[in-house]
C-alpha positions in Angstrom: 0.0 0.2 0.1 1.3 3.6 -0.9 -0.5 4.9 2.8 -2.6 7.5 0.8 -6.5 6.7 1.8 -8.6 6.4 -0.7 -12.2 5.8 0.4 -14.8 7.2 2.2 -14.6 8.6 5.2 -17.7 7.5 7.7 -17.9 11.3 8.9 -19.7 11.9 4.9 -22.4 9.4 5.9 -23.3 10.4 9.3 -23.6 14.0 7.6 -25.7 11.9 5.1 -27.8 10.3 8.2 -27.4 13.5 9.7 -29.5 16.0 7.0 -31.8 13.4 6.6 -32.7 12.9 9.7 -32.9 16.9 10.5 -35.7 16.9 7.5 -37.8 14.3 8.7 -38.3 16.3 12.2 -38.5 19.4 10.4 -41.4 18.5 8.1 -42.9 16.5 11.6 -43.2 19.5 13.0 -44.3 21.9 10.0 -47.0 19.3 9.8 -48.0 19.0 13.9 -48.7 22.7 14.1 -50.5 22.7 11.1 -52.6 19.4 11.8 -52.7 19.5 15.8 -53.8 16.4 17.2 -56.1 15.3 20.3 -54.1 16.3 23.6 -52.5 19.7 24.1 -48.9 19.6 24.4 -47.5 21.6 26.4 -44.8 24.3 25.3 -45.5 23.0 22.1 -44.9 27.6 21.1 -41.5 26.2 21.2 -41.4 24.6 18.3 -38.2 22.0 19.7 -38.8 20.1 16.7 -38.1 22.5 14.5 -34.8 23.8 16.6 -33.4 20.1 17.0 -34.6 19.0 13.6 -32.6 23.0 11.8 -29.6 22.0 14.3 -29.7 18.6 13.0 -29.6 19.8 9.3 -26.9 22.4 9.0 -24.5 19.6 11.6 -25.0 17.4 8.8 -24.2 19.8 6.3 -21.5 20.7 7.7 -20.5 16.9 7.6 -20.7 16.6 4.5 -18.7 19.4 3.6 -15.8 18.8 5.5 -15.4 15.2 4.5 -16.7 15.5 1.8 -15.3 12.7 -0.9 -12.5 14.7 -2.9 -10.4 13.4 -6.5 -6.9 13.7 -6.4 
């Protein structure tokens, strides 16, 4: 072996999963905000799903950018 790293970093795949999870959580929060259920959620005005999903999305974008596969 020549010592060159030719594989794709596992952190790129972790970032991809974080992006997907972030989009799903934000989508669920938006859906449930527009279609409230029978029981009211305490402190729902904080929109925790929106903030958590946005955080995961941004973290995933950072990981995908930082550990993206590069040529040569």
